[in-house]
N, C-alpha and C positions, 0 to 999 in steps of 0.2 A: 698418434692423432690426439687432438685435444678433446676432453670430455666436457660437454656443456651440461651444467646442472642448475636446478632451481630448487629452492626450499619449498616444502609443502605446508607452510604455515605452522599452526600450533602443533601438528603431529611431529614436526621436525624431521620428516623423512625427505631425503633428497630425491629429486626427480632427474633422471638422466634423459636428456633430449638429444642425444647423439646416437649414431648407429654403431658406436664402439665404446668399450669400457674396459679399462685396465689392460689394453692391448688385445682384447677379444672382440670380434665382430658379433653384433647382435642381430636380431631378426628384423622384421619390417614394421614393428610398432612405432608409433610416434614418440612414446616416452616410456621409461622403465623406472621401477622403484629400486634405488641403489642398495637398500638394505637386503632386499630379496636377492639381487644379483650377487652381492657379497656372500650371502649364505650359500648360494648354489656353488659358487667357486670354491668356498671353504669346504663344503661337504665332499664334493667330488675330488678336490685336490688332496684332502686329508686321506681319503680312501686310497689314492694312488701312492701316498707316502707309505702306507702300511702294506700294500699289496702290489705286486708287479703287474697284475691284470685285474681290472675292475669291470663289472657289468653295471651299467647305469640304465634304469628303466623308468619311463614316465607312465603314470596312471591318472585317471580322473575318478573321483569317488562322488557319489551322490548319497544323500540321506533320505530315509523313508519319509513319505508325505505326512505321516502322523507324528514326526519328531516334535516334542514339546518345545515351545519357544524358550530360548535361553539355555537349552541343553545341548546345543550343537557341539560346542567345543569340548564339553565333557565326554560326549559320545565318541567324537573323533579321537580324542586322546586315549580313551579306553581301547578302541579298535587298533590304533597305531601301536600302543604298548604291547598288545597281544601279538601283533605281526612281528615286531622286533624280538620279543621273547622267543617266539617260535623259530626264527632264523638264527638267533645268536646262541642258542644252546646246542651243544653237540648232540647229534642224533644217534642213539645207541640201541633202542628197542627194535627188534625184528631185523637187524642187519648184522652181518658177520664183522664188518669193519666200521667203527664209529665214523660218522660224518662230522668233520670239523665245523666250527661256527662259520657262518657266512659273513660275520662282521657287518651286519646291515646298518646303514645310515639313511637318513631321510631328511627332506625338507618338504613341508606342506604349506600351501597358501589357500586360505579359506575365502571364497568369494560369494557374494549374494547380490545379484544384479537383475532386477525385474523378475524375481522368482520367489516362490513361497519358502523354499528351503535352500540353504547354502550348498555349494558344491566345492570340491577340493581338488586342486592341482597338486600332484605329488611327484617327487623324484626319489627313487630308492637306489642305493648302491649296494653291491654285493661283491664279496671276494670271489673273483672269477677264476682263481686257481683251484677253487673247489667246484664251481658250477659256472658254465659259460653260456648257458641258454636261459632265456627268460620264461620258458614254458613251466618249469617247476615252481619258481616263486609265484607266478601268476595263479597257478592252480591252488597253491597254499593260501594266497591272499583271498581268493574268491571263497575258499572254504571257510576261512575265519570270518569274513564279512557276512557270508550266508548264515553262519551260526550265530553271530552277534546281532545282526540287523535283520535277519530273516529273508534276505534276497541277495544271492551272489551276483545278480545282474546289476547291482549298484556299483560294481567295479568295471571300469572301461579301460582297456589297453589303448594307449594313444598310438595313432598311426605313425609309423616311422619313429617310434619312441624308444627303441632299444639300441644301446651302444656298448661295444666292447672296447675298452681303453687299455693301452699299454703304457706303463711307466716309462718316461723318457721320450715318448712320441707326442710332441706338442700338437701335431695336427689332430690327434684324437681329442685332446682337451678343447681345442678351438672348435671342432665340430659339435661337441656335446653342449658347450656353453651357448653357441649360436642357436642350436636347435631347441634348447630348454629355456632360453631367455623369455619365451612366451609367458611363463608363469609369473614373471616380474612386471608384466605390462600394467600400466596405470589406468588404462582405458575403462576398466570395469571396477576401479577402486577409488574413484574420485570422492565418493561420499564418506569414505573411511569405514563404512560398514563391512568392507571386504578386505581390510588390511591385516587381519589376523595371520600370523605366521608361526609355525611350529617347526622345530628342527632338532636334530640330534645334538647332544652335548658331546664334544669330541675329546678323546684321549689319544694323543699322538704317540704311539709306541709301535715301532716297526716290529713286525713279526718275522 
């Protein structure tokens, strides 16, 4: 299928106005940000290059009401770095057999649309050869957010937002891209105040 695109002016971000992109079906939004779609495909695809099974999970994060203006990105970056450090180091204390790294990757999109504080749409991927359920990472993420920001309830699991992918099964990839394309919607990003994107820097080395 042909992808219809538009330029987004001075931001030079391409807008996808088709319901498909690079062979993947998207959701029901009118338009999508191509850069965010590319990052999602890259993060999830690279995880499958490194691991035969990958768990992908969607979360929404909110910031406390008293977050100082202009500090949002710094706070989000700090919390995300702690989450990644926690999952990517081997767990040895208190266990007989060390737990390998979960090789966690992420993409986050920060939005602020008619609200005092921004909120964040996030996709995390984990090595599912180590852990195949989203319960453990969710509890760990809530603990970190509660410790860093004072309220674990600022983390929301997205409904139907957990996916187990298998390398070589294209249907798995198609499903997760369609379901997570929501984070790339342009509907709440038209003013450019919500176009901040953060993502993992990738090292493609098969384990």
